[in-house]
N, C-alpha and C positions, 0 to 999 in steps of 0.2 A: 196658244201653244208657242208662240214666238216669244212671249214675255216669260214663259218658264225657261227657255233656251238661253235667254239673255241673262236670266238670274243665275243660272247653273254656270254659264260661262265666267259670270262675276265671281262666284264662289271659287271656281277653279283658279282664277288668277289671283284671288285674294289668298287661297291657301299656298299658291306658289310663293307669294310675298312672304308669308310667315316663314317659310323654309329658307328662301333666298336671303332675307334680311337677317334670319337667325344665324345663318352661316356666315354673313358678312357684317355682323354687328360691330365687331372691332375696328376694321378699316373704315366703315361707315361713320361711326361716332368720332374717330379721329379725323376724318376728312370734314365732318360738319363742325368740329370743334366743340361738341357737347360736353358741358360740365358734367363730371360724374362724381358720385360719392365715394367713400371709402371702400365699398363693396364693389366699384367698377361700373355699377349701374347708372343710367341717367338721374341726375338729381331730380326730385320731385315726381319720379315715376312716370308711367305712361297715361295719358289722359285717354279715357275710353271713347271720348268724343272724337278725337282724331282718328281712331279705327272706323267709327261710324262714318265719318266724312270720307275717310279713303275708299271705303265700300260704295258709297253713293257716287263718288267720282268715277270709280272703275265700272259701276253700273251705266253711267252716261256715256262712257267710252265703248262699252259693249253694246249699248242700244245704237250708238251711231255706226258702229262697224257693221251690225247685223243690217242696218238699212243700206249702207254702203255694198256690202256682199249681195243683198237681193237684187239691188240695182245693177250690179256688175255680172249677176250670175254665177257667182262663186258658191259652188254646191259640193265639191269634193273635198276630202280631208287635206289632201296636198295642198290644193288651191288656197284653202282656209288657212293653213299654216304658214304657207309663203306670204299670202296677203295680209294676214296679222302681223308677220313678222316685220313686213314693209311698213305697215303703219307705224309700228313702234320705233322702227329704226330710222325712217325717213321723215316721218311727221312729228312724232313726240320726241325723240332723243335729240333732235337739233334745237328744239326749244329748251329742253333742260340744260344743254351746253350753253346756249345763249344766256339763260338767266344765271347759271352759275358763273359764267365768265364776268357779266357786269356786276355780280355780287363778290367778285373777286374769290371765289371758292376754288379749292384745288380741283384740277382736272380729274383727278382720281374718283372724286365725287360724282361728276359727269359719267364717268365709265361705269360706276356702281349703279346709279339710278337709271341711266339709259339703257344699260343691260337688263335691269329688271323691266323697264318699260317694254323692251323688245320682246323679252321671253314672254311676259304677261300677254301681250297683244297677240303672240303667237298662239298662246294657249286659248285666248278667247276666240281667235279664228278657228282654230281646230275644232273647239267644242261646237262652235255656231254652225260650222259646215257639217259636223257629224250628226247633229240632231236637227 
């Protein structure tokens, strides 16, 4: 049953990512410096393998968060939400900032990607605690 919870949490975070990056597509593409075609979309389109990779990476995060939550006794929705947000804000986002700083990327990119990491982990934590 735990595997199903992890998959549901991953799907929820992945769906959030579609909405989040759909709304922030323009500033994200500008911050990344993504080359675009005449239609304003990324040149070459989206590689479906990247979406699959993203899902698998989020599945790993959800699996580890599930393990941490079980070990920590996190079982309420509030604790799951706060614990997940903490993972995103204090564990994942600092690495995003560091990687972007070394790559000399705009800080705005770190805010966008770190914001998603925080929200997605909060959603994962909430779903894991609810089910």
